matplotlib code that plots the C-alpha trace (Angstrom):
import matplotlib.pyplot as plt

x = [-129.7, -127.7, -125.3, -126.0, -124.3, -122.2, -121.5, -118.6, -118.8, -116.5, -116.5, -114.0, -113.9, -110.3, -108.6, -110.3, -113.3, -111.1, -108.9, -112.0, -113.4, -110.4, -109.8, -113.6, -113.7, -110.7, -112.0, -115.5, -114.7, -117.4, -121.2, -121.0, -120.7, -118.5, -118.6, -117.4, -118.6, -118.4, -120.5, -118.0, -115.8, -112.2, -112.2, -109.1, -107.8, -104.9, -101.6, -100.3, -103.4, -102.8, -99.2, -100.2, -102.7, -100.3, -97.9, -100.5, -101.1, -104.4, -104.7, -106.9, -105.4, -108.4, -110.7, -112.3, -113.9, -117.7, -120.5, -122.9, -125.9, -124.7, -126.2, -129.4, -131.6, -129.4, -130.3, -127.8, -128.0, -125.4, -123.9, -120.7, -119.4, -115.7, -115.7, -117.9, -119.0, -120.3, -122.2, -123.9, -125.0, -125.7, -129.2, -131.2, -130.9, -133.6, -133.3, -130.9, -131.0, -128.2, -125.7, -122.5, -120.2, -116.6, -114.6, -110.9, -108.3, -107.8, -104.3, -104.7, -104.0, -100.7, -97.6, -93.9, -91.8, -93.3, -92.1, -93.7, -96.8, -96.7, -96.3, -99.9, -101.3, -100.0, -101.3, -104.8, -104.7, -104.1, -106.8, -109.2, -108.2, -108.6, -112.2, -113.3, -111.8, -113.6, -116.9, -116.2, -115.7, -119.1, -120.8, -119.2, -120.4, -123.9, -124.0, -123.1, -125.8]
y = [-87.2, -87.9, -90.8, -93.8, -93.8, -96.8, -96.5, -98.5, -99.0, -100.2, -99.4, -96.6, -95.3, -94.6, -97.3, -100.2, -98.2, -95.4, -97.8, -99.4, -96.0, -94.8, -97.9, -98.2, -94.5, -95.0, -98.2, -97.1, -93.6, -91.0, -92.0, -93.3, -91.6, -93.5, -92.7, -94.3, -94.0, -95.7, -96.8, -95.3, -93.0, -92.6, -88.9, -89.4, -91.3, -93.4, -91.8, -95.3, -96.0, -92.6, -93.7, -97.1, -95.7, -93.1, -95.8, -97.1, -93.5, -92.9, -90.0, -90.2, -87.4, -85.3, -88.0, -87.6, -89.9, -89.7, -91.4, -93.5, -91.4, -88.7, -91.0, -92.0, -89.6, -90.1, -92.4, -95.2, -97.6, -100.2, -100.7, -102.8, -103.5, -104.4, -105.5, -107.7, -104.9, -102.7, -105.5, -106.2, -102.6, -101.4, -99.9, -100.1, -97.0, -95.2, -96.5, -99.4, -102.0, -104.2, -105.1, -107.0, -107.9, -108.5, -108.4, -107.6, -107.5, -104.2, -103.0, -100.2, -103.0, -103.8, -103.7, -103.5, -101.0, -98.7, -100.9, -104.0, -102.1, -101.0, -104.5, -105.2, -102.1, -103.0, -106.7, -105.4, -102.7, -105.2, -107.7, -104.9, -103.8, -107.5, -107.5, -104.0, -104.1, -107.1, -105.6, -102.4, -104.7, -106.3, -102.9, -101.7, -105.0, -104.5, -100.9, -102.0, -104.6]
z = [-134.5, -131.6, -131.7, -129.7, -126.3, -125.2, -121.5, -120.0, -116.2, -113.5, -109.8, -109.6, -113.1, -112.7, -114.9, -116.7, -118.0, -119.2, -121.0, -122.7, -123.4, -125.2, -127.1, -128.3, -129.1, -131.2, -132.8, -133.7, -134.7, -135.5, -135.2, -131.6, -128.3, -125.9, -122.2, -118.9, -115.3, -112.1, -109.1, -106.8, -108.8, -107.4, -108.6, -110.8, -113.8, -112.9, -114.3, -115.3, -117.4, -119.1, -119.8, -121.0, -123.4, -124.6, -125.5, -128.2, -129.5, -127.6, -125.4, -122.2, -120.3, -120.5, -119.1, -115.6, -113.1, -113.3, -111.3, -113.3, -111.9, -114.5, -117.2, -115.5, -117.8, -120.8, -123.7, -123.2, -126.1, -124.6, -121.2, -120.8, -117.4, -117.0, -113.3, -111.1, -108.7, -111.4, -113.0, -109.6, -109.0, -112.7, -113.1, -116.4, -118.5, -120.6, -124.0, -123.2, -125.7, -124.7, -121.9, -121.8, -119.0, -119.8, -116.6, -116.5, -113.7, -112.0, -112.9, -110.2, -107.7, -109.2, -106.8, -107.2, -109.1, -111.6, -114.4, -112.9, -112.4, -116.1, -117.3, -115.6, -117.1, -120.6, -120.1, -119.1, -121.8, -124.5, -123.2, -123.4, -126.7, -128.1, -126.8, -127.6, -131.0, -131.8, -130.5, -132.7, -135.7, -135.0, -134.6, -137.9, -139.6, -138.2, -139.6, -143.1, -143.1]

ax = plt.figure().add_subplot(projection="3d")
ax.plot(x, y, z, "-o")
ax.set_aspect("equal")
plt.show()
């Protein structure tokens, strides 16, 4: 049996959705398929996002930017949008049972030195971790029940 797909969407699929994908995959472990995509994919994963995740032991270097259309014929159980634009353009996917909208600041817009930008990436990463780890704990509890 194919594991349920949880799809995380943002506009560019270059940063927030990849941070969330990595964190949720790590928190949920086996038994779930975690994917991310964008409504207007940037075509890359932000290098500072990769660096911020490596700091907490999660490797997203192999991730790539994808368009949400790649999942239109997939059985997506849950859709989670992490920015307002993605929430507005999000289609309904076959088999979709639930949808959540948890917006976060886009660290890709951070300015200043690399260290100042990294401070923003770390803050957003930690905010995403708090929400998605709580979600994962709830999913684990639901599976036990």
